[in-house]
N, C-alpha and C positions, 0 to 999 in steps of 0.2 A: 504494500500500500504506500510505503514511503517513496517508491519510485514514481508513482502516479501523481503525487501531490504537486510537483512543479507544473506538470502539464495541465492539471485541473485549475490551478491558479492562473496560468496563462490563458486558458480558454475562458475562464470567468472574467478576467480583465478585458479580453478582446470583446466579449459579449457586452460588457458594461460600456465600453467605448462606442461600439456600434449602436447600442441602444441610445446613448446620449446624442450621437450625431443624427439618428433618425428623429428623435424628439426635436432637436434643434432645427432640422430641415422642415419639419411640419410646422413649427412655430414661425419660421421665416416666411414660408409660403402663405400662411394665414394672414400675416401682417403685410405682405406685399413688399418686403424689404429686399428681396433677392435681385430684382432687376437693376437698380441703380448701383448696388455694390458690385455685382458681377461685371457690369459695363465699365465701371471705374477700374476694376482690377485688370481687366483685359486691355484697357486703353493704356494703363501704366506699363504693362508688360510689352505691348507693341512699341511704346515710345522708347523703352530701354533697349530692346533687342532687335526690333525690326523697324528701323527709322523710316524707310520709304512707305511701309504699310501704315504707320501712324500718320505720316503726312497725307497719304491718300484718304485715310479715315477722316482727318480734320477737314479736308476739302469736300468730301462727300457730305459731311454734316453741314458745312457752310452752304453748299448748294441746296440741300434739303430745306434749310431755314429761309433761303431767299424766296421772295415772291416774284412771280412773273409780272412784268409791267402790263398794265391794262391798256389796250389799244383804244384810241379815241375814235368815235364814229365818224368824225370829220377828217381823220387822217387817211390820206390817199398816198400810199408810198409808191405809186407808179405801176403796181402790179394789177393786172386784171384777174378776175376770179378763175378763169380758165388757164392762166399762165402757170400755175403751180403744178398742174397735173401732167400726165404724159401726153404725147402728141396723139391727136385723134380721139381723145376721151372726154372732150369738153362737155358734150351734151349728154353723156351717159351717166346713169347713177353708179355709185360704187358697187363693185362686185361683192357679193356675199357668198359664203360657202353654202352648199346645199345641205339641207338637214339630212342626217343619216337615218336610213331606214333600218329597223331591226330585222333580223333574219326570221324572227318568229312570225312577223306579219307576212313575209314573203312565203314562208312554208304554208301558212294558212291559205294564201291565194292559190298556190300550187295544189293543195289538197282539194280546194273547192273546184278547181278546173278538172281534176281527176275524177271527182265524184259526179260531175255532170255527164261524163262519157258513158 
């Protein structure tokens, strides 16, 4: 029995630590504190070890926070409405993908045609 005691203590300690982390994770999720902390931790890691990735992240955040300028209704920048599209498509509506048909409906149609014969 003396040979098993260190292993039992190790397993008990490991179970206590895992139980503590499980309780802590559920508490953090309930309070909603995980998002900001994780974002800050990853940003500091990227700043320290991957400089170009951090610079890209800062630029992406800046672009996301920027607002697009509103166009004035009186602003005519010299482009006609048909000028932005491809040649020969000025009068056509934009193409939309066809809705997908399910195979089940196709098999029903085939079964109906077979039953009529």
